[in-house]
C-alpha positions in Angstrom: 60.8 -20.0 -56.2 60.1 -17.7 -59.2 56.5 -17.3 -60.1 57.1 -18.2 -63.7 58.2 -21.7 -62.5 55.0 -22.3 -60.7 52.8 -23.3 -63.7 55.5 -25.8 -64.7 55.6 -27.2 -61.2 51.8 -27.5 -61.1 51.7 -29.1 -64.5 54.4 -31.6 -63.4 52.5 -32.3 -60.1 49.3 -33.0 -62.1 51.1 -35.4 -64.4 52.7 -37.3 -61.5 49.4 -37.4 -59.6 47.5 -38.7 -62.6 50.1 -41.5 -63.2 50.1 -42.5 -59.5 46.4 -42.5 -59.4 46.1 -44.9 -62.3 48.8 -47.1 -60.8 47.9 -47.2 -57.1 44.3 -46.1 -56.8 42.8 -49.7 -56.9 45.3 -51.0 -54.4 44.9 -48.0 -52.1 41.1 -48.5 -52.2 41.5 -52.2 -51.3 43.7 -51.3 -48.4 41.3 -48.6 -47.1 38.4 -51.1 -47.5 39.9 -53.2 -44.6 39.0 -50.5 -42.1 35.9 -49.0 -43.6 32.8 -50.4 -45.2 31.1 -47.5 -46.9 32.3 -47.5 -50.5 31.6 -43.8 -51.0 33.7 -42.9 -47.9 36.5 -45.2 -49.1 36.5 -43.5 -52.6 36.4 -40.1 -51.0 39.4 -40.8 -48.7 41.4 -42.3 -51.6 40.6 -39.2 -53.7 41.6 -36.9 -50.8 44.9 -38.8 -50.6 45.7 -38.0 -54.2 44.6 -34.4 -53.9 47.0 -34.0 -51.0 49.7 -35.5 -53.0 49.0 -33.0 -55.8 49.0 -30.1 -53.3 52.3 -31.2 -51.7 54.0 -31.6 -55.1 52.5 -28.3 -56.3 54.0 -26.6 -53.3 57.4 -28.0 -54.2 57.5 -30.7 -51.6 60.0 -33.5 -52.5 58.5 -37.0 -52.0 61.1 -39.7 -52.1 58.7 -42.7 -52.1 55.3 -41.7 -53.6 53.8 -45.1 -53.0 54.6 -45.1 -49.3 53.6 -41.5 -49.0 50.1 -42.3 -50.5 49.5 -45.2 -48.1 50.7 -43.3 -45.1 48.5 -40.3 -45.9 45.5 -42.6 -46.8 45.9 -44.5 -43.5 46.0 -41.3 -41.5 42.9 -40.0 -43.3 41.1 -43.3 -42.6 42.1 -43.2 -38.9 41.0 -39.6 -38.5 37.7 -40.5 -40.3 37.1 -43.4 -38.0 37.7 -41.3 -35.0 35.1 -38.8 -36.2 32.6 -41.4 -37.4 29.4 -42.0 -35.4 29.1 -45.4 -33.9 27.4 -48.0 -36.2 24.7 -50.1 -34.6 25.2 -53.7 -35.8 22.6 -56.4 -36.1 23.5 -60.1 -35.2 24.9 -60.8 -38.6 27.1 -57.7 -38.4 28.5 -58.7 -35.0 29.2 -62.2 -36.2 31.2 -60.6 -39.0 33.2 -58.5 -36.6 33.8 -61.4 -34.3 35.0 -63.6 -37.2 37.4 -60.9 -38.1 36.2 -60.6 -41.6 38.5 -58.5 -43.7 39.0 -58.1 -47.4 42.6 -57.4 -48.2 44.4 -57.5 -51.5 42.5 -59.2 -54.3 39.2 -58.9 -52.5 37.6 -58.4 -55.9 38.7 -61.9 -56.9 36.1 -64.3 -55.5 38.5 -67.2 -54.6 41.1 -65.0 -53.0 38.5 -63.1 -51.1 37.0 -66.3 -49.8 40.4 -67.5 -48.6 41.2 -64.2 -46.8 37.8 -64.0 -45.2 38.2 -67.4 -43.5 41.5 -66.4 -41.9 41.3 -65.8 -38.1 42.0 -62.1 -38.2 41.0 -61.8 -34.6 44.3 -63.5 -33.4 46.4 -60.6 -34.8 47.2 -57.4 -33.2 46.2 -54.2 -35.1 49.8 -53.6 -36.1 50.3 -57.2 -37.3 47.2 -56.9 -39.4 48.2 -53.5 -40.8 51.7 -54.8 -41.8 50.3 -58.0 -43.3 47.7 -56.1 -45.3 50.2 -53.6 -46.6 52.6 -56.4 -47.7 49.7 -58.1 -49.4 49.2 -54.9 -51.4 52.8 -55.2 -52.6 54.5 -52.7 -50.4 58.1 -53.5 -49.5 59.1 -53.8 -45.8 60.7 -50.3 -46.1 57.4 -48.9 -47.5 55.4 -50.6 -44.8 57.7 -49.2 -42.1 57.3 -45.7 -43.6 53.5 -45.9 -43.7 53.2 -47.2 -40.1 56.1 -45.1 -38.8 58.0 -48.2 -37.4 61.5 -49.6 -38.2 61.9 -51.9 -41.1 62.9 -54.8 -38.8 59.7 -54.1 -36.7 57.6 -54.3 -39.9 59.2 -57.6 -40.9 58.7 -58.9 -37.4 55.0 -58.0 -37.3 54.5 -59.8 -40.6 56.4 -62.9 -39.4 54.4 -63.0 -36.2 51.1 -62.6 -38.1 52.0 -65.5 -40.3 52.9 -67.7 -37.3 49.7 -66.8 -35.6 47.7 -67.8 -38.7 49.6 -71.0 -39.0 48.9 -71.9 -35.3 45.2 -70.8 -35.6 44.3 -72.5 -38.9 44.0 -76.3 -38.6 46.1 -78.3 -41.0 44.2 -80.8 -43.2 45.5 -84.3 -42.9 43.9 -85.5 -46.1 46.1 -87.4 -48.4 45.6 -86.7 -52.2 43.9 -89.5 -54.0 46.8 -90.3 -56.3 49.1 -91.3 -53.3 48.9 -94.6 -51.5 48.4 -94.5 -47.8 49.5 -98.0 -47.1 52.7 -99.7 -48.2 52.8 -102.2 -51.1 53.0 -105.8 -50.0 
């Protein structure tokens, strides 16, 4: 690469990174929130993800699927961070939350959506089923989910399908009949 091309490449990388940040930052932060609780750490990891994107593009790296790349790098940063983190001592309420499998996937900012997600039995899912379902909830395609988690596309689809089936088995169905329907036949 010629040195005179470098400023153009850096400028283009900055423009791309800024556009991706405005489009995907809220979604990436929501996704990272499912594994971490400290808002500052989550923001730092999200920013580090975009910095790495900028660095990769500045160095001429071709990135075919920027959205998938961002989630893959963000996930790896979160996993590395969790490995280095010191154990957190939980009180009784904290343990009840862990046991209930409380998570805040997509739309967690929205009160009603958050409430519906928090009542799901997350504990019945394997880690990979949960990851696939959360990424799909953030709007990633099965191909992007597969790229982020380094599995085949059919495996990603299978994990999501199994997660949904497990939720369906674990969540009791209500047998209530809406008020506007009759429960007994007319005579």
